N, C-alpha and C positions, 0 to 999 in steps of 0.2 A: 502495501499499500504507502510506503514511504515512497520508494522509487517511483512509482507513478505520479504522485505530487510534485516529486523534484522535477521530472519530465514535461509535466504540464507548466511548472514554473519557466523552466528553460524555455520552452517555445514562445511562453507570451511574452518573454523579454527578449528572445533571439531576433523574431520577425521586427519589432519596431527597431531594434538596433540596426539589423542588415537595410533597412529602408532608411535609416537615417546614415548609414554609411554609402548607400548609394547616391543618396541626393547629395551628401556632400563631396562626391567624387565627381560629379556633374556641377553643382556650382561653383565649386573651391577654384577651378580655374579661370571661371566669369569674373569672379570679384578681384581674382589677381591681375587680371588683363587691366580690369576696370582702375584697380589702385594704380597699377604701374602707370597708366594712362593720365592718369591725374596728377602725378608726380612729375612726368615729363610737360606737362601743361604749365603746371607752376614753377618749373624750372626754364621754360621758356618765357614766362612772363615776367617774372622777380629776378631783378639781378641778384647776386650772392653776396652776402655781407662781406666786404674786403676786397671786393671786385673794383675795377673801373668801368664806371658808366658816364657814356657818352650822352648828352641831354639836348640834342636839337630840339628844337621848337619850344622850349619852356621857357622862354624870354620872362614869361609873366609868372612862372611859380616863385611863390615866395621864398621858398628854402634857396632856389637857383639864384635868384638877386641876393638874398643874405652871402651866400658864398662868393658871389663877382664881388659884390664889395668888400668882404674879406681880402681876397685876392688882390684886388686892386691896392686895397690899404696896406697890405704886406708888401707889394712892388714897390710902392713910394716910398716905405720906410729901410725900403735895401737898396734903393738906386737914388741918382742926382735926378732933379725935375726934367723932364723931356719935353718941357715946352707947352703950349696950349694947344697943340695940334690934336685932335681928336684920331684914335687909330682904332683897328680892331686888334684884340689878343684873345689867345685863346690861354685857358690855365687850368693846372691840374691841382686840386687840393683834396689831401687827406684827411678825411673827417672821420671821427669815430663820435658818434652824439652822446652815446651812451657814457660816455668819459668827459663829454662837453672839451672834446680836442679838436680842433683843426690846425693844418700846416698846409702852408704854398709850397707844392714841389715843383713846378715848372710855372714860368710865365711868358711867353713870347708873342710876337706877332703873328697873326691870322695868316695863314696859307692863302695866298691869292685876294686876300682884303687889301684894298684901297683906303687909303686916306680919306677921310670926309670933314665937311668942315663943321 
């Protein structure tokens, strides 16, 4: 009698367990593919912390304007006055906002830019 009860319990547990295993076998690859796609999309859209980020068309972004002002101020502190002529420059600023840190790494005339009045 005891053995029959054991087999009955085993059958009642085995069928749902096999069904769950089958379901996981079918669904898990799909979930992994979706998660990988989401990671790749996020990597394409967001720059990595610590990476160099080009920001064309961001002239009105307040953070970029603040970094540009910082770059010009640092450049003026390092060099003699270049006169009143307006020129286009490219700057590289190393920023670590979580440490309230900024450092001007490069400041040079923009390639192909002409002086404007």
